[in-house]
N, C-alpha and C positions, 0 to 999 in steps of 0.2 A: 625148364623155365621157358615160358612162351616168348615169342618174338616181341610182343608188346611189352611184357614185363622187363625183358632185357633192355629194350629201348628206354623205358622209364628209369631203370637203374643207371644206364649210361648217362642219361641226362642229369640224373641226381648227382653223379660223380662230378660232372662239369660244374654244376651249381655250387657244390661244396668247395671245389677248388677256388672258385671266385670269392665266395663269402668268407673263407678262411683268411684271405688276404686283407679283408676289410675288418673282421672281428676276431681278435685273439681270444684265447680261452680266459685270460686275465680280465679282458674287457667284459666278457660274458658273465664271469663270476661276480664282478662288481655290480653288474646290472641285476643279477639274481638277488643279491643282498638288499637291493632297494625295493624289492617287490614284497607285498604283504598280503597277497590274496591267493595263497596256496591252500588246497583242500585235499583230503584223503579220498581218492577215487575208489579204491578197493573197499575201504570202510563204509562208504556211502552205499555200496551194493550189498555188502555183507550184513549191514544193520537194517536193511530194508526187508521187512517181512512180506511185503507185497511184491508184485512184479517190478523188476528194475528195467527201465527203458533208457537205453543210451541212444538219444536222438541225434541224427547226423545232419550237419550243415555243410552242404557243398553246392557249388554253382554248376559244375559239369563233371562228366566222367567220359572216359574213352569209349565206353560201350553205348552210352545213352546220349552223348552230346550235351548241349546246354539244358540243364534241368529247371533252372529258375531264371526267367528273363529279367524281371525287375528285382534282381538279387539284393537283399539287404540283410546281412548276417545278424544284426542286432534285432530287427523285427522278427526274424525266424526264431532266434534264441528266446525272445520274450514269449512267443506262442508256446514253444516247447516246454519252457520252465513253468509257466503259469498253469499248464494243464497236467503237470505231474511227472515230467521226465526226471529221472534220478541224476543223470549225467548228460553231458553233451560230447559228441564227437565232431571235431572241426577239421575239415580237409585243409591241409596246409601246403600240399604239393602244387607248385605254381603252373608248370607248363601244360600238364595233361588234365589237371582237375581245376585249374584256375583258382587255386587256393592261395592263402597268405597267412603267415604266422601272425601278422598284425590282427587278424580276425580274433585270435585268442585273447590278446591284450584288451581289445575293445570290449569283448564280452565279459572278461573278468573284472573290468572296471565298473561294469553296471550290475552284474549279477553274481551272487554267491553260489557258484555251482562248480563241481569238478569237471574238468575238460580234458579229453583225450586229443593229443596232436596226432591226427590221422595222416601218416606220411610213410615214406619208404625209408626206414632207418637202416643204413648200411655202414655207419661210422660212429664210434663213441662220441665224437665231437657234436653230433646232432642232439645229444642229451642236454648238454649245457645250452646249446643254441635254442632248443625248443623251450626249455625251462625259463630261459631269459625273457621269453614272451608270455610266460605265465601258465604253461601247461602243467597238469597234475599226473598225466599218464601218457605212455608212449606205446607204440605198436611194433612188435617183431613179426614180420611176415616170413615164415619159415621157408617158403618157396623162393624168396628173394635173397637168401643168405647162404654163404658157403663156409665150411670149416668152422673156425672159432669165432666168426663174426657175431653170432647170436650170443655166445657166452660173454664176449667183451662188452657188448651193448647192454645186456641184461645186468652185468655186474656194475657198470657205470650208472645205470638207472637206479639200482638199489642204493648206491653211494649217495645219489642225489635225492633219495627219498621219493622217487616217482613210482607209481604203479606201472606194471608192465602187463600188456595183453599179448600173449603169444598166439598168433593166428595160424591155424592149420587148415588144410584142405583135403587131406587123406589120412589113412590110418598110420602110415609110416611117419608122417610129420607129427601126428598126435602122440605116438610112442616116444619120440624125441622130446616133445614139449613137456612130458611128465617130469623131467628132471628139474624144471624151473618151478620149484614147489611154491614159491611166493607169488608166482604170476597167475593171472587169470588166463584161462584158455578160451580163445574164440574160435568156434568152428564156422568156417566160411562155407556157405551153401553154393557159392559160385565156383565153378571149375575154371581155374586160371588159364588152362590150355585152350578150352573151347568157349569159355564165357557162359556156358549153359548153367542154369540154376535149378536146384532141386532141394527143397527143405528136408527131404529124406536123407540128405548128406549128414545133417546133424544127428539124426537117429542112428545112422550107420556107424558113425565115428564115436558116438557117446559111450558105447561099450568099452572102448579103449581108455577113456578118460574119466569114467564115472567115479573112480575112487580118488581123484585128484582133490587135494585139501582146499584149494581155492576155487572161487566161483567159475562156472562154465557159462559161456555166452554163445547164443546162436546168432549168426550174422548173415545178412543179405537174403533177398528173395522173400521176405516175410511181408505179405501184402496187406494183411488185416488181422483182426482178432481171431479169426478161424484158423489161420496158419499158425499163429502163436499158440493157440490152445491145442492144436494137433501135436505140436512139438512138446508142449508142457505135459500133456496126457501120456505121452509115450516115454518121456525121459525125466520129467520133474524139473527140467531146466526152466527157470523163470526170469532169465536175463536175456534181453534181446537188443541187438544193435540194428536200428532201422533207419534208413535214409531216404531212398528214392520214393518209397510208398508214402511217406509223410510229406515230402517236398512236392509231390505231384497231386496230393489229395486236395479236393475242394474244401474239405473240413478237417484239417489236421488235428485240431483241438478235440473233436469228437472221437477221432480214430485213436489218439493217445489214451483217452479215458477208457475206451472199450478194451484196449490191449492190456492196460494195467489192472483191469478188473477180472482177468480170465481165471484167476485162482481163488476168487471170492465164493 
């Protein structure tokens, strides 16, 4: 685990210690029962015969700094949804990515779209916490988890009817991820140790996960439709999680439309 990832995990532990004192599981369960805007994230991707684009909303990242100066999550969501994104990924980690769980609630109140809570899940408590804000999917970053943590969080997410994306960065993690049969597997093209990016990472790891029964997603470093088609032509993967390229684009609407047409 890189020093940066360790720091994020330590900060997440502190955050959870504080929020657990404010919000009990009973409180979160009652909050969940009052929500009526949950959607099946996995089904939305499985039922889409075209390219599925999970468009990411984030204000900042440790590697890139501030990505969007005049950040408005609802305006960004509107552009992404109106131009063909299948699902949204919303950064909810507060300290390092300047995210908020409230962003999910705001979006779900306005748009009928499945949403991934993009965060560092290290405790089953976070399942109820994130769902209480309206998320439909959670992320398991294998590089950030030890021992039985992944199993416990995965089981809790299944109990709460949430889709799980298991994120892997190398072949060893990919082999472990195969046991989570109902989960989507996300192959991250970013090396978490060096932060270097290569879309060939998806192609390299695909051989390990190609027989997985649930959808495979290529994540990070996909700049345009040419990168997406490069991956699609070599693996058949037609599901992409893209953030920074869309957020920094002068014309994200046009870029989305080009990417979702690569298999036409």
